[in-house]
C-alpha positions as CSV (number, residue, x, y, z in Angstrom):
1,X,0.0,0.0,0.0
2,X,2.9,2.4,0.9
3,X,4.6,1.6,-2.5
4,X,1.4,2.3,-4.4
5,X,0.8,5.6,-2.6
6,X,4.4,6.6,-3.2
7,X,4.0,5.8,-7.0
8,X,0.9,8.0,-7.1
9,X,2.8,10.8,-5.4
10,X,5.8,10.4,-7.8
11,X,3.5,10.6,-10.9
12,X,1.8,13.7,-9.5
13,X,5.1,15.3,-8.7
14,X,6.5,14.5,-12.1
15,X,3.6,16.3,-13.8
16,X,4.3,19.3,-11.6
17,X,8.0,19.3,-12.4
18,X,7.3,19.3,-16.1
19,X,6.1,22.9,-15.5
20,X,8.8,23.7,-12.9
21,X,10.4,27.2,-13.2
22,X,14.2,27.1,-13.3
23,X,16.5,24.3,-12.0
24,X,15.0,21.5,-9.9
25,X,16.9,20.4,-6.8
26,X,15.8,17.8,-4.3
27,X,14.5,18.9,-0.9
28,X,17.4,19.4,1.5
29,X,17.5,16.6,4.1
30,X,19.5,17.3,7.2
31,X,21.7,14.3,8.0
32,X,24.2,13.5,10.7
33,X,27.8,14.4,9.8
34,X,28.8,10.8,10.0
35,X,25.9,9.5,7.9
36,X,28.2,8.2,5.2
37,X,29.0,5.1,7.2
38,X,26.4,3.1,5.2
39,X,27.7,4.1,1.7
40,X,24.8,2.8,-0.3
41,X,22.2,4.4,1.9
42,X,24.2,7.7,2.0
43,X,24.5,7.7,-1.7
44,X,20.7,7.2,-2.0
45,X,20.1,10.7,-0.4
46,X,23.0,12.5,-2.1
47,X,22.1,15.4,-4.4
48,X,23.9,13.8,-7.3
49,X,22.0,10.5,-7.0
50,X,18.7,12.2,-6.5
51,X,19.2,14.3,-9.6
52,X,19.9,11.0,-11.5
53,X,16.8,9.3,-10.0
54,X,14.7,12.3,-11.1
55,X,15.3,11.3,-14.7
56,X,13.7,7.9,-14.1
57,X,10.0,7.2,-14.5
58,X,8.1,6.6,-11.3
59,X,8.0,2.8,-11.7
60,X,11.7,2.6,-12.5
61,X,12.6,4.8,-9.5
62,X,10.5,2.7,-7.1
63,X,11.9,-0.6,-8.4
64,X,15.5,0.8,-8.3
65,X,15.3,2.0,-4.8
66,X,13.5,-1.1,-3.4
67,X,15.9,-3.4,-5.2
68,X,19.3,-1.6,-5.0
69,X,19.0,0.3,-1.7
70,X,16.7,-1.9,0.4
71,X,17.4,-5.3,-1.2
72,X,13.8,-6.5,-1.8
73,X,13.4,-9.4,-4.1
74,X,11.7,-9.1,-7.5
75,X,8.7,-11.1,-6.3
76,X,8.1,-8.8,-3.4
77,X,8.5,-5.7,-5.6
78,X,6.2,-7.0,-8.3
79,X,3.5,-7.5,-5.7
80,X,4.1,-3.9,-4.4
81,X,3.8,-2.2,-7.8
82,X,1.2,-4.4,-9.4
83,X,3.4,-5.8,-12.2
84,X,4.5,-9.3,-13.1
85,X,7.8,-10.6,-11.9
86,X,9.2,-10.7,-15.5
87,X,8.1,-7.1,-16.1
88,X,9.7,-6.1,-12.8
89,X,13.0,-7.7,-13.7
90,X,13.0,-5.7,-17.0
91,X,12.2,-2.5,-15.2
92,X,15.0,-3.1,-12.7
93,X,17.5,-3.9,-15.5
94,X,16.5,-0.8,-17.4
95,X,16.7,1.5,-14.3
96,X,20.0,0.1,-13.2
97,X,21.6,0.7,-16.7
98,X,20.2,4.2,-16.8
99,X,21.5,5.1,-13.3
100,X,24.9,3.5,-13.9
101,X,25.4,5.4,-17.1
102,X,24.7,8.7,-15.4
103,X,25.9,8.3,-11.8
104,X,29.1,9.8,-10.6
105,X,31.5,7.9,-8.3
106,X,30.2,8.5,-4.8
107,X,32.6,9.1,-2.0
108,X,31.2,10.4,1.3
109,X,32.9,13.7,2.3
110,X,36.3,13.1,4.0
111,X,37.5,15.3,6.8
112,X,39.7,17.2,4.3
113,X,36.7,17.7,2.0
114,X,34.7,19.0,4.9
115,X,37.5,21.5,5.7
116,X,37.5,22.7,2.1
117,X,33.8,23.1,2.1
118,X,33.9,24.9,5.5
119,X,36.4,27.4,4.1
120,X,34.4,27.9,0.9
121,X,31.2,28.4,2.9
122,X,32.9,31.1,5.0
123,X,34.4,32.9,2.0
124,X,31.1,32.8,0.1
125,X,29.7,35.4,2.4
126,X,32.6,37.8,2.0
127,X,32.4,38.5,-1.7
128,X,36.1,37.7,-2.2
129,X,35.8,36.5,-5.8
130,X,39.5,35.5,-6.2
131,X,39.4,33.4,-3.0
132,X,36.3,31.6,-4.3
133,X,37.9,31.0,-7.7
134,X,40.9,29.5,-6.0
135,X,38.7,26.9,-4.3
136,X,36.5,26.1,-7.3
137,X,37.2,23.4,-9.8
138,X,37.5,24.8,-13.4
139,X,34.4,22.8,-14.5
140,X,32.4,23.3,-11.3
141,X,28.6,23.6,-11.6
142,X,26.2,25.8,-9.5
143,X,22.4,25.0,-9.4
144,X,19.9,27.3,-7.8
145,X,16.3,26.3,-7.1
146,X,13.8,29.0,-6.4
147,X,10.8,27.2,-7.9
148,X,9.6,30.4,-9.5
149,X,8.6,31.6,-6.1
150,X,11.7,33.5,-5.1
151,X,14.6,34.9,-7.2
152,X,17.2,32.4,-8.2
153,X,19.4,31.6,-11.2
154,X,17.2,29.7,-13.7
155,X,20.0,28.0,-15.6
156,X,23.1,26.1,-14.4
157,X,26.2,28.3,-13.9
158,X,29.3,26.5,-15.1
159,X,32.9,27.4,-14.5
160,X,34.9,28.7,-11.5
161,X,34.9,32.4,-12.5
162,X,31.2,32.6,-13.3
163,X,30.2,30.9,-10.1
164,X,32.6,33.0,-8.0
165,X,31.1,36.2,-9.5
166,X,27.6,35.0,-9.0
167,X,28.3,34.2,-5.3
168,X,30.2,37.4,-4.9
169,X,27.2,39.3,-6.2
170,X,24.9,37.6,-3.7
171,X,27.3,38.4,-0.9
172,X,27.5,42.0,-2.0
173,X,23.7,42.4,-1.9
174,X,23.4,40.7,1.4
175,X,20.2,39.9,3.4
176,X,18.5,41.8,6.2
177,X,19.6,40.6,9.6
178,X,21.5,37.7,8.1
179,X,22.6,34.8,10.3
180,X,24.6,31.7,9.2
181,X,24.5,28.1,10.6
182,X,26.8,25.4,9.3
183,X,25.2,21.9,9.0
184,X,25.1,18.8,6.9
185,X,22.4,18.1,4.3
186,X,22.1,15.1,2.0
187,X,25.5,14.0,3.4
188,X,27.1,17.2,2.1
189,X,28.7,20.0,4.1
190,X,26.1,22.8,4.1
191,X,25.1,26.2,5.4
192,X,21.7,27.5,6.4
193,X,21.2,31.2,5.7
194,X,18.6,33.0,7.9
195,X,17.1,36.5,7.2
196,X,15.0,38.2,9.8
197,X,14.9,34.9,11.7
198,X,13.5,32.9,8.8
199,X,15.4,30.4,6.7
200,X,16.2,32.0,3.3
201,X,18.3,29.3,1.7
202,X,20.4,26.2,2.2
203,X,23.7,26.0,0.4
204,X,25.2,22.5,-0.1
205,X,28.8,22.0,-1.2
206,X,30.3,19.1,-3.1
207,X,34.1,18.6,-3.1
208,X,36.0,16.5,-5.5
209,X,39.8,16.1,-5.5
210,X,40.2,19.0,-3.0
211,X,38.2,21.5,-5.1
212,X,34.6,22.5,-4.9
213,X,32.9,20.8,-7.8
214,X,29.2,21.5,-7.0
215,X,27.3,24.3,-5.4
216,X,23.6,23.7,-4.7
217,X,21.4,26.6,-3.5
218,X,17.8,25.8,-2.5
219,X,15.6,28.8,-1.9
220,X,12.2,27.4,-2.8
221,X,10.2,28.0,0.5
222,X,8.2,24.8,-0.1
223,X,11.4,22.8,0.2
224,X,12.7,24.4,3.3
225,X,9.8,23.6,5.7
226,X,11.6,20.5,7.2
227,X,15.1,21.9,7.3
228,X,15.2,21.8,11.1
229,X,14.5,18.0,11.2
230,X,17.5,15.7,11.2
231,X,17.0,12.4,9.3
232,X,18.8,9.4,10.9
233,X,19.8,7.1,7.9
234,X,18.9,3.5,8.7
235,X,17.6,0.6,6.7
């Protein structure tokens, strides 16, 4: 019953996202700093994996998660989604090939990566463009999600200089009564930015090879309602 309700929600959500304004990012999920101890489970809530899963159809996504993350058998999954076992096997194979072709190697943030992210998060509020560029990978990507509700970059920003200038511009404009709080979201080092006591955005940082390779800014208010809740990752 839970699987069927989840599939209905996924299909409804997919229809809404076909009309989504700007970049789509998953809802930030606050996780413990050491949540990467279960690598497979940690990867399942990582931003990179959730972006890949978003390209799957609802049935493919349900089958992939139930099979690859939670280890259910094809017979159990078939009964849950109302398909034959043979069809479920085909869906699982198709989903696995799709994900493997698009997924990046997942390594939970090391202590050194967290240190890089912490320095980057601190500098991102100063407007020091050169310092930001020094920490960004040449091919880094920034994605902002405002959902068409609040202002945000509607296209991906690619390249160290462009990202640094974008973040520098945000820092220069500032926010009224701004307050910062470092945290961990989706197993990534992150920062919550408050304005007038309310959460304005969550910035998540991905580090690869000692350089910042991904910057994810979630400003859509609908995705920030559960930011205060910590999700313990467990099977």
